[in-house]
C-alpha positions, 0 to 999 in steps of 0.5 A: 489481547488482540480484542477481535482484530484477527480475523477467523478464517485469515489469521490476520487484520484483513483491511476489508475488515478493519472496514467493516468493523469501522464502519459496518457494511462492505467498503470497497476502494476504487482507483483513480488516476488525477494525472499527478507526477513525481519529484523524482520525475519531474527533475525536482528530486530526480528522473526517470522514477523508482527503478522498478515503477511501471504504474500501467503494471498495478492500475486498472486500465478505466484510470487514466487522467484523460478519462473524467474523475467523475467516469473513473470512480462511477465505473470502479463503484459499479465494478465493485457493486457487481463483484463483491456486492459493495455498499460504500466505497473509498476513493484511491489516488494512486498513480504518482505522487498524489499530493504533489500539486498546487493546494488548489488543485488537490482541493478540487481533486478531493472534493469532487471524490468525496461528493458522490453520496455513495463515497466515505472518504479518500486514499492518498499515495504519496511520498515522505518528501512531497507531503507538504504543509498546504497539503497536510492541513488540507487532508487534516480539514476533510479528515473532519468529516470524511474518512482519509488515509495517507498511504506512505511509500517507504519500500525499505529503511535502508538507504543504501537500497533508498538510493540504489531505487532511485527513490529520492527520499530517506528513512529521516524523512519518512519518519519525519512525515509519520511524526507530521501527520500523525494525531490528525484524524489521518489514517497512516497506511505504509508500503514496503517491498522485499527482495531487493539484490543483497537485502536478508530476511533479517534486513527486511524483518527489521523493519516489523520492528520499526513499523511496531513502534510507530503510529501506523494504521495499514500496512501495504508488502509487496514482492520487489518485481520487474516488468516491462520497460523499467530499469530493474526488467533491464537489470533482470534480462543483465542478469544483475537482479535476481528475483527471491523464490515464492517460498522464500517470499511467503516464508519472510512475509508470514515472519513478519506478521508474527512480529507486527501488532494485530492492531495494524491492518494489512491491506495487501501482502503481495504484488501483482502486474499483468502477463503481458507486462510481467517479466520476473518472478512469473510465479504463474499465480492467479488472482489470490493466490499469492494472498492465500498462500500466505495465509495457508502457511501461517495456519500450518505454523499455528500462527498469527499476525501478532503471535510474536509481538510479547504479551499478547493472546489470539482471540478472533473475529468473524468480521 
């Protein structure tokens, strides 16, 4: 039984609904840039970063490390108050690997974010191979009194694809990190991407089986897209990368959602980039149109998140 996880209009357990159930009010995430880098950029694991990565393509213009953290937080909260009438906030350390620094720097950044009285917690984007014991202990300490979410970028469970994208870690490292984080009062969010060259729908759907077995609290799914200045964009221009179609992506994500438990909150269903940076695919969609394309397809099918999981029935939530 879903026990009200499924939103009555969305057919999924949306992250916004999850936060409202948990905190009893409207909560928004505010993106900030803490000035971090990545181990596959500075030479520790590699150079150049992931083949598709350009942080400017998915970060608001006001989130730059040169802008004081408190100013980024204040401006981000003001934006969400105007746009969504949000009451409380989670500060999302998004760009690059946000546990890849000394524990002293991490404590300073995290605690400055948590010092704001309207901040309920933090969400920390990181990699499975860059969450040391000191950083994990710090996050567990903060989680005693605040909401803390660790966002682990897996992207693919196929080790060959992880090598192709210059990811720098393996599936085994991801699984070990999930095991280390679990049971410490920290939420776990996993990031996945669909549309890698040679990847089949059946292969991607194996990740649904994987996350269903793990203590995952929330999930982000993105289509692979090429933005200007990345090696993926170069491959596209050479005809060596062909994006999946919007129809293929929509159908595959719906298949995925049907296969995962309703207890997993869905933070994101697609990736976006400014049109002046986006190379491919050019689906020409406005904000949230891809989200609703997926929701509408579930409605057309008469299905919902978790409907393919054995032994469950549908119960909706108004939140």
